[in-house]
OpenMM code with the backbone's topology and positions (N, CA, C; nanometers):
from openmm import Vec3, app, unit

residues = "MET ASP VAL ARG GLY HIS LEU ASP LEU LEU LEU LEU THR VAL LEU ALA ASP ALA GLY SER ALA HIS GLY TYR ALA VAL ILE THR ALA LEU ARG GLU ARG SER GLU GLY ALA PHE ASP ILE PRO GLU GLY THR VAL TYR PRO ALA LEU HIS ARG LEU GLU ARG ALA GLY LEU VAL VAL SER ARG TRP GLU ASN ALA ALA PRO ARG ARG ARG ARG VAL TYR GLU LEU THR SER ASP GLY GLN VAL ALA ARG THR VAL LYS GLN SER GLU TRP ARG ARG PHE VAL THR SER VAL GLN ALA VAL ILE GLY PRO ALA ALA ALA PRO VAL THR ALA".split()
positions = [
    Vec3(-6.0788, -8.2072, -1.3578),
    Vec3(-6.0017, -8.1521, -1.4672),
    Vec3(-5.8539, -8.1756, -1.4383),
    Vec3(-5.7800, -8.2137, -1.5391),
    Vec3(-5.6389, -8.2472, -1.5257),
    Vec3(-5.5546, -8.1197, -1.5288),
    Vec3(-5.4745, -8.0985, -1.4249),
    Vec3(-5.3910, -7.9782, -1.4176),
    Vec3(-5.2429, -8.0092, -1.4381),
    Vec3(-5.2114, -8.1337, -1.4749),
    Vec3(-5.0701, -8.1684, -1.4948),
    Vec3(-5.0069, -8.0722, -1.5940),
    Vec3(-4.8902, -8.0229, -1.5558),
    Vec3(-4.8187, -7.9284, -1.6404),
    Vec3(-4.8586, -7.7839, -1.6162),
    Vec3(-4.9659, -7.7626, -1.5424),
    Vec3(-5.0153, -7.6265, -1.5198),
    Vec3(-5.0260, -7.5915, -1.3714),
    Vec3(-4.9991, -7.6895, -1.2860),
    Vec3(-5.0168, -7.6683, -1.1422),
    Vec3(-4.9265, -7.5574, -1.0896),
    Vec3(-4.8017, -7.5518, -1.1342),
    Vec3(-4.7116, -7.4472, -1.0856),
    Vec3(-4.7682, -7.3088, -1.1128),
    Vec3(-4.8157, -7.2865, -1.2344),
    Vec3(-4.8737, -7.1565, -1.2685),
    Vec3(-4.9933, -7.1258, -1.1790),
    Vec3(-5.0783, -7.2242, -1.1565),
    Vec3(-5.1960, -7.2020, -1.0722),
    Vec3(-5.1557, -7.1667, -0.9291),
    Vec3(-5.0615, -7.2408, -0.8733),
    Vec3(-5.0174, -7.2149, -0.7359),
    Vec3(-4.9484, -7.0797, -0.7241),
    Vec3(-4.8590, -7.0498, -0.8177),
    Vec3(-4.7890, -6.9213, -0.8139),
    Vec3(-4.8867, -6.8049, -0.8267),
    Vec3(-4.9900, -6.8213, -0.9078),
    Vec3(-5.0881, -6.7140, -0.9265),
    Vec3(-5.1710, -6.6925, -0.8005),
    Vec3(-5.2152, -6.8009, -0.7393),
    Vec3(-5.2931, -6.7873, -0.6149),
    Vec3(-5.2086, -6.7182, -0.5081),
    Vec3(-5.0825, -6.7585, -0.4958),
    Vec3(-4.9959, -6.6955, -0.3954),
    Vec3(-4.9651, -6.5504, -0.4300),
    Vec3(-4.9507, -6.5196, -0.5576),
    Vec3(-4.9268, -6.3801, -0.5978),
    Vec3(-5.0456, -6.2935, -0.5592),
    Vec3(-5.1651, -6.3451, -0.5779),
    Vec3(-5.2862, -6.2682, -0.5457),
    Vec3(-5.3097, -6.2594, -0.3946),
    Vec3(-5.2765, -6.3657, -0.3227),
    Vec3(-5.3024, -6.3705, -0.1784),
    Vec3(-5.1950, -6.2982, -0.0976),
    Vec3(-5.0750, -6.2878, -0.1518),
    Vec3(-4.9633, -6.2330, -0.0746),
    Vec3(-4.8959, -6.3438, 0.0036),
    Vec3(-4.9705, -6.4118, 0.0867),
    Vec3(-4.9241, -6.5311, 0.1561),
    Vec3(-5.0474, -6.6103, 0.1966),
    Vec3(-5.0312, -6.7411, 0.2048),
    Vec3(-5.1456, -6.8256, 0.2394),
    Vec3(-5.0958, -6.9614, 0.2858),
    Vec3(-5.1744, -7.0238, 0.3703),
    Vec3(-5.1425, -7.1611, 0.4099),
    Vec3(-5.1980, -7.2551, 0.3030),
    Vec3(-5.1500, -7.3773, 0.3032),
    Vec3(-5.1839, -7.4723, 0.1979),
    Vec3(-5.3321, -7.4929, 0.1764),
    Vec3(-5.4081, -7.5073, 0.2863),
    Vec3(-5.5518, -7.5297, 0.2710),
    Vec3(-5.6194, -7.4091, 0.2061),
    Vec3(-5.5727, -7.2884, 0.2372),
    Vec3(-5.6299, -7.1679, 0.1741),
    Vec3(-5.5994, -7.1663, 0.0247),
    Vec3(-5.4828, -7.2154, -0.0136),
    Vec3(-5.4477, -7.2235, -0.1560),
    Vec3(-5.5419, -7.3215, -0.2255),
    Vec3(-5.5633, -7.4377, -0.1636),
    Vec3(-5.6530, -7.5391, -0.2195),
    Vec3(-5.7941, -7.4831, -0.2342),
    Vec3(-5.8417, -7.4143, -0.1316),
    Vec3(-5.9749, -7.3547, -0.1337),
    Vec3(-5.9861, -7.2487, -0.2431),
    Vec3(-5.8843, -7.1646, -0.2563),
    Vec3(-5.8866, -7.0595, -0.3593),
    Vec3(-5.8913, -7.1209, -0.4991),
    Vec3(-5.8138, -7.2267, -0.5209),
    Vec3(-5.8168, -7.2930, -0.6521),
    Vec3(-5.9560, -7.3474, -0.6828),
    Vec3(-6.0176, -7.4111, -0.5828),
    Vec3(-6.1508, -7.4682, -0.6021),
    Vec3(-6.2540, -7.3586, -0.6274),
    Vec3(-6.2513, -7.2531, -0.5468),
    Vec3(-6.3508, -7.1463, -0.5600),
    Vec3(-6.3324, -7.0665, -0.6884),
    Vec3(-6.2083, -7.0300, -0.7206),
    Vec3(-6.1834, -6.9482, -0.8394),
    Vec3(-6.2122, -7.0235, -0.9682),
    Vec3(-6.2019, -7.1566, -0.9638),
    Vec3(-6.2310, -7.2375, -1.0832),
    Vec3(-6.3737, -7.2905, -1.0833),
    Vec3(-6.4548, -7.2440, -0.9887),
    Vec3(-6.5933, -7.2889, -0.9741),
    Vec3(-6.6020, -7.4411, -0.9635),
    Vec3(-6.5075, -7.4980, -0.8866),
    Vec3(-6.5073, -7.6404, -0.8580),
    Vec3(-6.4311, -7.7271, -0.9566),
    Vec3(-6.3852, -7.6706, -1.0665),
    Vec3(-6.3147, -7.7501, -1.1671),
    Vec3(-6.1800, -7.7998, -1.1149),
    Vec3(-6.1140, -7.7217, -1.0311),
    Vec3(-5.9847, -7.7591, -0.9758),
    Vec3(-6.0008, -7.7932, -0.8283),
    Vec3(-6.0471, -7.9122, -0.8020),
    Vec3(-6.0596, -7.9629, -0.6648),
    Vec3(-5.9400, -8.0545, -0.6423),
    Vec3(-5.8269, -7.9925, -0.6159),
    Vec3(-5.6987, -8.0627, -0.6132),
    Vec3(-5.6701, -8.1117, -0.4711),
    Vec3(-5.6366, -8.2388, -0.4576),
    Vec3(-5.6139, -8.2946, -0.3232),
    Vec3(-5.4857, -8.2416, -0.2581),
    Vec3(-5.4856, -8.2454, -0.1254),
    Vec3(-5.3694, -8.2015, -0.0485),
    Vec3(-5.2437, -8.2770, -0.0902),
    Vec3(-5.2587, -8.4050, -0.1214),
    Vec3(-5.1462, -8.4884, -0.1602),
    Vec3(-5.0821, -8.4465, -0.2906),
    Vec3(-5.1459, -8.3580, -0.3637),
    Vec3(-5.0889, -8.3019, -0.4859),
    Vec3(-5.0332, -8.1622, -0.4593),
    Vec3(-5.1075, -8.0823, -0.3840),
    Vec3(-5.0699, -7.9414, -0.3635),
    Vec3(-4.9479, -7.9265, -0.2734),
    Vec3(-4.9452, -7.9968, -0.1598),
    Vec3(-4.8333, -7.9783, -0.0670),
    Vec3(-4.6993, -8.0204, -0.1273),
    Vec3(-4.6899, -8.1348, -0.1943),
    Vec3(-4.5610, -8.1675, -0.2591),
    Vec3(-4.5212, -8.0638, -0.3649),
    Vec3(-4.6178, -8.0092, -0.4360),
    Vec3(-4.5874, -7.9064, -0.5364),
    Vec3(-4.5361, -7.7794, -0.4690),
    Vec3(-4.5977, -7.7397, -0.3579),
    Vec3(-4.5499, -7.6222, -0.2841),
    Vec3(-4.4076, -7.6455, -0.2336),
    Vec3(-4.3793, -7.7648, -0.1832),
    Vec3(-4.2446, -7.7956, -0.1343),
    Vec3(-4.1439, -7.7939, -0.2492),
    Vec3(-4.1828, -7.8440, -0.3660),
    Vec3(-4.0955, -7.8422, -0.4835),
    Vec3(-4.0670, -7.6981, -0.5261),
    Vec3(-4.1709, -7.6124, -0.5253),
    Vec3(-4.1526, -7.4708, -0.5592),
    Vec3(-4.0618, -7.4024, -0.4579),
    Vec3(-4.0719, -7.4443, -0.3328),
    Vec3(-3.9862, -7.3874, -0.2289),
    Vec3(-3.8398, -7.4291, -0.2517),
    Vec3(-3.8173, -7.5561, -0.2838),
    Vec3(-3.6809, -7.6026, -0.3125),
    Vec3(-3.6217, -7.5304, -0.4333),
    Vec3(-3.7078, -7.4929, -0.5273),
    Vec3(-3.6628, -7.4220, -0.6474),
    Vec3(-3.6392, -7.2730, -0.6217),
    Vec3(-3.6726, -7.2255, -0.5019),
    Vec3(-3.6523, -7.0848, -0.4684),
    Vec3(-3.7618, -6.9925, -0.5170),
    Vec3(-3.8755, -7.0491, -0.5595),
    Vec3(-3.9863, -6.9668, -0.6098),
    Vec3(-4.0855, -6.9302, -0.5003),
    Vec3(-4.0822, -7.0047, -0.3918),
    Vec3(-4.1735, -6.9860, -0.2792),
    Vec3(-4.0915, -6.9991, -0.1505),
    Vec3(-4.1273, -6.9218, -0.0505),
    Vec3(-4.0711, -6.9395, 0.0837),
    Vec3(-4.1861, -6.9702, 0.1783),
    Vec3(-4.1531, -7.0334, 0.2889),
    Vec3(-4.2576, -7.0628, 0.3872),
    Vec3(-4.2075, -7.0282, 0.5263),
    Vec3(-4.3024, -7.0116, 0.6142),
    Vec3(-4.2716, -6.9855, 0.7550),
    Vec3(-4.3863, -7.0405, 0.8382),
    Vec3(-4.3567, -7.0714, 0.9619),
    Vec3(-4.4615, -7.1179, 1.0522),
    Vec3(-4.5321, -6.9969, 1.1122),
    Vec3(-4.6625, -7.0057, 1.1191),
    Vec3(-4.7448, -6.8978, 1.1751),
    Vec3(-4.8242, -6.9545, 1.2919),
    Vec3(-4.8238, -6.8820, 1.4020),
    Vec3(-4.8928, -6.9280, 1.5224),
    Vec3(-5.0207, -6.8521, 1.5506),
    Vec3(-5.0646, -6.7654, 1.4608),
    Vec3(-5.1805, -6.6788, 1.4857),
    Vec3(-5.3120, -6.7563, 1.4887),
    Vec3(-5.3193, -6.8661, 1.4204),
    Vec3(-5.4433, -6.9441, 1.4131),
    Vec3(-5.4558, -7.0305, 1.5389),
    Vec3(-5.5689, -7.0988, 1.5529),
    Vec3(-5.5838, -7.1876, 1.6686),
    Vec3(-5.4719, -7.2922, 1.6754),
    Vec3(-5.4174, -7.3277, 1.5601),
    Vec3(-5.3040, -7.4192, 1.5601),
    Vec3(-5.1988, -7.3680, 1.4633),
    Vec3(-5.0792, -7.4092, 1.4862),
    Vec3(-4.9665, -7.3665, 1.4037),
    Vec3(-4.9815, -7.4194, 1.2615),
    Vec3(-4.9524, -7.3343, 1.1631),
    Vec3(-4.9562, -7.3800, 1.0242),
    Vec3(-4.8510, -7.3075, 0.9418),
    Vec3(-4.8129, -7.3740, 0.8345),
    Vec3(-4.7102, -7.3201, 0.7453),
    Vec3(-4.7773, -7.2286, 0.6435),
    Vec3(-4.7185, -7.1108, 0.6255),
    Vec3(-4.7698, -7.0107, 0.5324),
    Vec3(-4.6669, -6.9949, 0.4207),
    Vec3(-4.7167, -6.9904, 0.2979),
    Vec3(-4.6308, -6.9813, 0.1794),
    Vec3(-4.6472, -6.8451, 0.1128),
    Vec3(-4.5393, -6.7952, 0.0540),
    Vec3(-4.5473, -6.6736, -0.0259),
    Vec3(-4.4410, -6.6769, -0.1355),
    Vec3(-4.4650, -6.5980, -0.2389),
    Vec3(-4.3729, -6.5929, -0.3521),
    Vec3(-4.2451, -6.5194, -0.3166),
    Vec3(-4.1376, -6.5634, -0.3773),
    Vec3(-4.0131, -6.4874, -0.3738),
    Vec3(-4.0120, -6.3980, -0.4981),
    Vec3(-3.9116, -6.3138, -0.5102),
    Vec3(-3.9031, -6.2326, -0.6321),
    Vec3(-3.8815, -6.3224, -0.7536),
    Vec3(-3.8050, -6.4303, -0.7383),
    Vec3(-3.7892, -6.5266, -0.8487),
    Vec3(-3.9225, -6.5941, -0.8814),
    Vec3(-4.0031, -6.6182, -0.7796),
    Vec3(-4.1353, -6.6777, -0.8011),
    Vec3(-4.2271, -6.5850, -0.8782),
    Vec3(-4.2176, -6.4573, -0.8506),
    Vec3(-4.2984, -6.3590, -0.9234),
    Vec3(-4.2582, -6.3555, -1.0704),
    Vec3(-4.1276, -6.3584, -1.0964),
    Vec3(-4.0783, -6.3604, -1.2342),
    Vec3(-4.1248, -6.4883, -1.3038),
    Vec3(-4.1119, -6.6020, -1.2347),
    Vec3(-4.1538, -6.7302, -1.2934),
    Vec3(-4.3024, -6.7293, -1.3247),
    Vec3(-4.3832, -6.6711, -1.2368),
    Vec3(-4.5276, -6.6637, -1.2619),
    Vec3(-4.5553, -6.5819, -1.3867),
    Vec3(-4.4899, -6.4694, -1.4009),
    Vec3(-4.5096, -6.3834, -1.5175),
    Vec3(-4.4702, -6.4566, -1.6460),
    Vec3(-4.3581, -6.5257, -1.6430),
    Vec3(-4.3118, -6.6000, -1.7599),
    Vec3(-4.4105, -6.7117, -1.7939),
    Vec3(-4.4506, -6.7899, -1.6930),
    Vec3(-4.5445, -6.9004, -1.7158),
    Vec3(-4.6798, -6.8483, -1.7652),
    Vec3(-4.7223, -6.7356, -1.7130),
    Vec3(-4.8483, -6.6758, -1.7557),
    Vec3(-4.8412, -6.6351, -1.9031),
    Vec3(-4.7314, -6.5756, -1.9446),
    Vec3(-4.7143, -6.5369, -2.0854),
    Vec3(-4.7111, -6.6597, -2.1755),
    Vec3(-4.6386, -6.7626, -2.1326),
    Vec3(-4.6337, -6.8871, -2.2100),
    Vec3(-4.7728, -6.9481, -2.2234),
    Vec3(-4.8495, -6.9477, -2.1139),
    Vec3(-4.9847, -7.0036, -2.1151),
    Vec3(-5.0738, -6.9269, -2.2128),
    Vec3(-5.0665, -6.7953, -2.2089),
    Vec3(-5.1505, -6.7143, -2.2983),
    Vec3(-5.1150, -6.7381, -2.4452),
    Vec3(-4.9854, -6.7512, -2.4751),
    Vec3(-4.9441, -6.7834, -2.6124),
    Vec3(-4.9957, -6.9210, -2.6526),
    Vec3(-4.9894, -7.0156, -2.5609),
    Vec3(-5.0377, -7.1507, -2.5875),
    Vec3(-5.1873, -7.1496, -2.6179),
    Vec3(-5.2654, -7.0819, -2.5357),
    Vec3(-5.4108, -7.0747, -2.5545),
    Vec3(-5.4439, -7.0101, -2.6883),
    Vec3(-5.3763, -6.9012, -2.7197),
    Vec3(-5.3989, -6.8333, -2.8470),
    Vec3(-5.3684, -6.9261, -2.9638),
    Vec3(-5.2613, -7.0014, -2.9536),
    Vec3(-5.2230, -7.0936, -3.0606),
    Vec3(-5.3222, -7.2084, -3.0753),
    Vec3(-5.3686, -7.2626, -2.9634),
    Vec3(-5.4681, -7.3704, -2.9688),
    Vec3(-5.5977, -7.3176, -3.0299),
    Vec3(-5.6416, -7.1995, -2.9896),
    Vec3(-5.7634, -7.1424, -3.0457),
    Vec3(-5.7495, -7.1180, -3.1953),
    Vec3(-5.6298, -7.0832, -3.2394),
    Vec3(-5.6079, -7.0629, -3.3826),
    Vec3(-5.6262, -7.1935, -3.4591),
    Vec3(-5.5936, -7.3044, -3.3954),
    Vec3(-5.6065, -7.4344, -3.4600),
    Vec3(-5.7493, -7.4874, -3.4521),
    Vec3(-5.8091, -7.4825, -3.3333),
    Vec3(-5.9415, -7.5448, -3.3157),
    Vec3(-6.0571, -7.4493, -3.3373),
    Vec3(-6.0309, -7.3207, -3.3387),
    Vec3(-6.1368, -7.2223, -3.3567),
    Vec3(-6.1989, -7.1818, -3.2248),
    Vec3(-6.2771, -7.0762, -3.2271),
    Vec3(-6.3406, -7.0277, -3.1044),
    Vec3(-6.4480, -7.1259, -3.0579),
    Vec3(-6.4872, -7.1111, -2.9329),
    Vec3(-6.5936, -7.1947, -2.8771),
    Vec3(-6.7229, -7.1688, -2.9535),
    Vec3(-6.7950, -7.2753, -2.9778),
    Vec3(-6.9233, -7.2634, -3.0485),
    Vec3(-7.0269, -7.2003, -2.9575),
    Vec3(-7.1171, -7.1261, -3.0175),
    Vec3(-7.2256, -7.0674, -2.9405),
    Vec3(-7.3186, -7.1779, -2.8926),
    Vec3(-7.3757, -7.1649, -2.7736),
    Vec3(-7.4677, -7.2680, -2.7232),
    Vec3(-7.5890, -7.2822, -2.8140),
    Vec3(-7.6335, -7.4026, -2.8283),
    Vec3(-7.7517, -7.4298, -2.9104),
    Vec3(-7.8754, -7.4040, -2.8262),
    Vec3(-7.9662, -7.3244, -2.8784),
    Vec3(-8.0901, -7.2974, -2.8066),
    Vec3(-8.2062, -7.3604, -2.8812),
    Vec3(-8.3054, -7.3990, -2.8071),
    Vec3(-8.4217, -7.4648, -2.8704),
    Vec3(-8.5268, -7.3664, -2.9081),
] * unit.nanometer
topology = app.Topology()
chain = topology.addChain("A")
for resn in residues:
    res = topology.addResidue(resn, chain)
    for name in ("N", "CA", "C"):
        topology.addAtom(name, app.Element.getBySymbol(name[0]), res)
């Protein structure tokens, strides 16, 4: 499934729910919460996390608690605001699309 244009919202939401998480945990959460629909490669997620960090929406720190050192990401207060705004925009978008295309059809049973 194509997440272009929606990846920031997905990443910010996972981090908001997790509090803080390393990149692989974010990838795993996206895959599990979407029931496999969002199996996003590391080469997409890590650059997006770094971009969010440069924008001041996410901060990171190195954590040594695991068997090996890894970078852990968490939302800033600006990131929380951005997530809320993006979430509201997404919900308005979905409502508008549903108004145009109609609700999902009921499954056909034999």
